[in-house]
N, C-alpha and C positions, 0 to 999 in steps of 0.2 A: 524608613528603609529606602536605600537608594534604588534598588532594582525596580520596585513598583513605580517609582517616580519616573525612571527612564521609559518604562512602558507607556505611561500616560502621555509623556511628551511626544513619543513616537507616534502614538495614535492621533494626537492632535495635529501633528505635522502631516501625517498621511492624508488627513482630510483637507489640508490646505494645499491647493495645487502648486503654490509657489515653492513648496518644499519637496515635491515629488521628483523622483529620479527620472531622467529622460528614458523613454521606452522605444525600442526598435520598432520600425513600421511593420516588421515581420509579425508582430503580435497584436498590434492595435487596430481596431476596426475590422477585425477578421471574424470568421465564423467561430463561435465558441465550440471547442472540441467536446465539451461535456453535455451541452444541451442542444446544440445545433442552431443556436440563435445567430442568424446571419447579421454580420456587422456589429455584433454586440460585445466583442472582446474588448476589455479595458485594461487587462493586465497579463503579464506573463506568469504562468503557474508552473512551478517545478513538479513534474509528475511524481517523483519521490521528494517529499518536502525536505528542505535543508536541515530541519530540526531532527530528522531521523539519523543524521550522520555527523561524525566529528568534522570540525572545521577543515582539517587538512584533506578531506575527501569530498568537499563540496563543489569542486570545479567540474565542469562538463556534465552536470546533472541534466537529463532531458527536460525541456521546457515546451509548453504549448500555449496557444492563445486561449484565454478563458474570460467569461463575463464575470462581473463583480459578484453576482449572486452565487454562481457555481464555485467560484474561488472561496467565498466565505463558507459555504456549506462543507466543502472539502477541508478547509482549514479547521473547522470545528471538530471534525472527525479526527484529524491529525493531532489536535491539541491533546486529546486523551490517549490516543494510540501511541504517541511518542513517549508517553509516561509509562504505559503498561507493558507494551511489547518488549522493551529492553530486558525485562525480568526473565524472559525466556531465551535471550540471545545466546547463540552458540558459535558466532563468528569470531574472528581474531580480535576485534575491537570490543567484544561484549562487556568485559569488566570495566573498561575505560568509559564506555557509554553509560553504563549503569552507575558508576561512581561520580562522574563529572557532570552529566547532563540531567539525570533524573532527579536528584535531591531538590534542586531549586524548583522543579515543576511540582513536586509533591508539596513543598512548602506553600505553593500558591493554590493548592487544592486539598484542604485538610480532610474533606469528606472522602476523597479517593485515597488519600494517605491512610486513613483509619481502616478503610475497607481492605486495602492490600496488607497492612500490618496484621490484621486479624488472621488472615489466611497464612501468611509467611510464618507466623508464630506457631502454626500447627502443622509441622512437617509430617509426611506420610512415607511409607516404603512401598515401592512399586517394582514389579518384575521388569527386567530389561530383555531385549531380544536375545541376549547371550545366556539367559538363564539365571543370572544373579539378581540381587535386589538392589535398588537404587533409592537413596534418601532424597526426597524432593518436596517441593511445596506447590500448591495449586493456587494460582491467582485468577480470580473470576474476570471474565471479559465478555462483552456483548458481541456475539458472533455476527449479529446483523450489522453492527458497525464495521467489523472487518470485511464482510462481504460487500457492503456499499463502497468502502475504501478500495477494495480490490477491483471493483467495477470501474471506479475512477482511474485506477492504474492502467487497466486494460484499454479503456478508450484513449487515454493519453499516449500509450505506447503504440497503439495502432496508427495514430496520427504521426507520431515521431518517426516511426520506421517506414510507413507506407503512404503518409499523407492522405489517409482515408478517414472521413468523418462518419462514424456509425451511429451517433446519437439519434434516437427516435426511429431508427431503421432496424434495430436488432434487439433480441433478448440476450442478456448477459447472465450466465449461470455459473457462479463460483461454486466449486465443489471441493470439500475437504475429504479426501479419500483415504480409506484404510489401505493396507498393503494389497489386499485383494482387488480393490478398486483401481489401484495404480497399475496392476497387471493388465487391466483392460485398456486404459488410456495411454500409458507410457509408450507402447509400440507405435502409436499414431505419429509420434514425432520423427519416426524413421521412414515414414511413407513419403513418397515424392509429392511435394507441394508446389504450387505455383510460385510462392514466395515464402521464404523462411527466415526467421530471426534466430541465429545460433545462440548458444548459451552465452549470456551476457551478464556481467557483474558491474554494478554501479554503487557508489558510496562506500567503497571499501568492504564489499560483500554484504552491505546492508540489504540489498535486493539482488537476487540472482533470478534470471528469467529466460525463457525462450518461447518462441511462437511460430505458428505455421498458418498460412492462408490456404483456404480451399481452392483448388484449381478451377472449379466450376463457378465460384461466386466470391468476389473480393470482399463481400460483407461477412463471410463466414470464416472463422478462424478458431484456433485452439491455442491456449497459453498455459504455462505453469510458472508458479512463483514460489520462491523460498525466501522468507524474510528473516533477516538476522541469522543467517546460516542454518535455517530450518528450525524455528521455534516449535515446540511440541504443543499441539492443540488437541483438545478432546471434548467429549460430551459428558454425560452423566456417569459413565464408567471410566474412571481414570486410567484403567489398564489399557484401554483402546485409544491410541494416540496417532496423530498424523502430523507431518511437517511440511507438506507441499499442497498449495492450492492449485487445482486445475480449473481453468475457466473456459467454458464453451460459449462461443459467440455465434448466434444463428439469426439469419434474416427472419423477421416476424412472419412474413407470408409463408416461408418455408417451414417455420415452426408450427404454424397453424395447420398446415397440411399433414405434418407428422402427428 
């Protein structure tokens, strides 16, 4: 098959410095945004990986300096998430992403393909907020993977918007909130903050986010993310679902006092 062949050639070339694309000095030899390693950045990492979005939406994706180790760790997470998350897509490109980008990834991962197929073939009916019933399927996903990925997103966007590196200085707490939980956190985005990131969409609505920095401490911030138009995520009870991740970033010393 030609596709695996191309992948092998690309990996071989990537290891050969003669074939590497030139990198801007903006990203090389800098502090890694994800681990705080001073002078360790070897690559430019797209905060939202290009594989999440259609080619026509890949320009102007935020990028940050990253070391090879952090880039590889994040890439491994993205490899599975770019296959699974599109099944819950609700944005305008959802069907196109699912039909054109996901099948080839499933062919490369038969174990994941079998797992997803088993669950899609067993649809269930769930109540909607409007009182009617909705036919849907549940695709299993490791929430720890999503939370780790969301933490990467948060650190990347903090650097992209404010040029602040928070690695090793903060605790990052991703929270998938119910509607009651959102009532507690959502009003915080309307409070006066020292710096604020307005609602921003990237990758053709593949990621919509906003953030605010605490006026008293530039290491403290609050973010919220909607992936693919607000995919529905839930726990053991499929009737309880949420579509937005809230992320609390707190300095470790301040968290310890709390």
